[in-house]
N, C-alpha and C positions, 0 to 999 in steps of 0.2 A: 504494500500500500504506500501511496505517497501522501504528502500533507493534505492535498485537496480531498482525497478520499477519506483520510482520517477525520478531517473537520466535518465533512458532509455526513459522516457516520456517527457523530457525537449524539448521545441521547439527549432528548429534550425533556425538561421537567413536565410532568403531567399532574394536574391538580383536579381533585374532586370538587365539583361545584354543586352545593345543595340548591335546589330550585324552589322559588316561591310556590306554595301549593303542594309541595312534596316532590320526591324524586331527586335523582342526582345524575349529573353528566360529568364527563371528563374533558378537560381542555389541555392543550399543550401550548407552550410558548411558541410564538411565531418569529421568524427571522425578519430583518428589515426588508429584504427582497419580497417576502410574502406580503408584508404590510403595504409596500409600494404597489404591488400587483393589485391589491384590494382597492387602493386609492385610484389607480388607473381605470379599473373596471367601473368603479362607482362614478368617477368623473365623466365618463362617457354618457351618463344619463342626464335627463333634465334636472336643473338645479333643485326643484322642489322635491325630487325623489332621492337626492344624494345621501342624506343622513341615514335614512332607513336602509337604503341600498348598501351603504358601507357597513352598517351593523349586521345585516343579513350575511354579507360576504365574509365578514370577520368571524362570525359564528360558524359558518360552513368550513372555513379554513382551520379554525381552532379545535373543532370537535374531534375527539379521538375515542377509541375504545379504551377500556381500563389498562390494556397493555401498551398503549401509546400509538397504536396503528390508527392512521387517519380514517375517519368515517368517509370522507370524500377526498379524491385526488384533486390536485390543482387543475382547475378547468382549462382545457386546451382550446376551447372555442366558445363563442357566445351562447350556443345552444346548451352546452354542458353547464356553463355558469348559470343560465336561467333555470335549468333543472334543479341544481343545488339550492338556489334561492327559493324555488317553489317548495322544495322539501322542508327547508328550515321554516318557511312561513306556515306550513301545515302543522309542524311539530310543536312550535313554541308560542307562548303568549308574549305580549310586550314586556311584562315584568320578568319573565324567564329569559328573554333575549337580553335584557339589560344586565341581569346577573351574570350571564355567560360572557357578554362583551366586557364587562368590568373585570372579570377574572382573566380574560385573554389579553386585554390591553388596559391595564389599570392607569388611571390618571396620575399625575404627579402627587396629588393630594392623597390618593389611595395608597400609593407606593410609600409615602412618608409614614403612614399609619402602621405599616408592617415592619 
């Protein structure tokens, strides 16, 4: 293995996130490249839809199984991206989305609390 493969193979922390109303999901830390990809896909949408679009894509990218395996692969095309967003929209309520998004991408204020 070379350094590139070593770095790409590093494990990512997985966090259990209790959801409002019950249940638990698992999320992983995202790389800067993944966050930029989410920004790019959300920015392609009308401005009124960007906040929710960003949150839905963040949740889709961060969701993992308990073993850390992603629930969704990084979407290769707009159709795959739309399918993932539709699944996340069906699965979670707004308060659950907020809990997942805050765990996956905490604000500076949230990070200071930990």
